[in-house]
C-alpha positions as CSV (number, residue, x, y, z in Angstrom):
1,M,158.8,102.0,71.1
2,G,158.6,101.1,74.9
3,A,156.2,103.8,75.2
4,K,154.1,102.8,72.9
5,S,153.9,99.3,74.5
6,A,152.6,100.9,78.1
7,Q,150.0,102.8,76.4
8,K,149.2,100.1,75.3
9,G,148.9,97.7,77.6
10,A,147.2,100.6,80.1
11,Q,144.4,100.8,77.0
12,E,144.1,97.1,77.0
13,Q,143.9,97.0,81.2
14,A,141.3,100.2,81.0
15,N,139.2,98.0,78.6
16,A,139.2,94.8,80.4
17,Q,137.9,96.8,83.4
18,A,135.0,98.5,81.8
19,A,134.1,95.2,80.2
20,A,134.5,93.4,84.0
21,Q,132.7,96.3,85.3
22,Q,129.9,95.7,82.3
23,E,129.3,92.4,82.9
24,A,128.7,92.9,87.1
25,E,126.0,95.5,86.0
26,Q,124.5,92.9,83.6
27,S,124.7,90.3,86.3
28,A,123.1,92.3,89.1
29,Q,120.3,93.6,86.6
30,I,119.6,89.8,85.6
31,A,119.4,88.9,89.2
32,E,117.3,91.5,89.9
33,L,114.9,90.7,87.0
34,Q,114.9,87.0,88.4
35,A,114.3,88.4,91.7
36,Q,111.4,90.1,90.2
37,Q,109.8,87.2,88.7
38,A,110.0,85.1,91.7
39,A,108.0,87.4,93.6
40,A,105.7,88.0,90.7
41,A,105.2,83.9,90.9
42,A,104.8,83.9,94.2
43,A,102.5,86.4,94.8
44,P,98.9,85.2,96.0
45,A,96.5,84.2,93.0
46,A,93.4,86.0,92.5
47,P,90.4,84.1,94.3
48,A,88.6,81.8,91.9
49,V,85.1,82.9,91.5
50,D,81.9,80.3,92.1
51,P,80.4,79.5,88.8
52,K,77.0,80.8,90.1
53,T,78.6,84.1,90.9
54,A,79.7,84.2,87.3
55,E,76.5,83.3,85.7
56,L,74.7,85.9,87.8
57,Q,77.4,88.6,87.1
58,N,76.6,87.9,83.4
59,L,72.8,87.7,83.3
60,A,73.0,91.1,85.2
61,N,75.4,92.3,82.1
62,L,73.7,91.1,79.6
63,H,70.1,93.1,81.3
64,A,71.8,96.0,81.8
65,Q,73.2,96.0,78.2
66,G,69.4,95.2,77.2
67,V,69.8,91.9,75.3
68,L,67.9,90.6,78.1
69,T,64.5,91.9,79.2
70,D,63.7,92.3,83.1
71,E,61.3,88.9,82.7
72,E,64.2,86.8,80.6
73,Y,66.6,88.2,83.5
74,A,64.7,87.2,86.1
75,A,63.7,83.5,84.9
76,A,67.8,83.4,84.2
77,K,68.6,84.5,87.3
78,A,65.9,82.3,89.1
79,K,67.0,79.3,87.0
80,A,71.0,80.3,88.1
81,L,70.2,80.1,91.7
82,G,68.0,77.2,91.2
83,I,64.8,78.5,92.4
């Protein structure tokens, strides 16, 4: 019975070591993901778009799609620019 007890003890020790290694790997993965999230949060935000620029881009898109005629586009552009 001594040999079986020794085998059982060795198996339990091996299982404990495997569990500890798996936990260490998971902790390393978590730390890496947290570092990536922190880096992403620290990344500079895209520059704010000026409202006039956004309006002009929208008008240009509408004109290119044929929603606005040349005259409507010119008038809306002049109004947006305060001309």
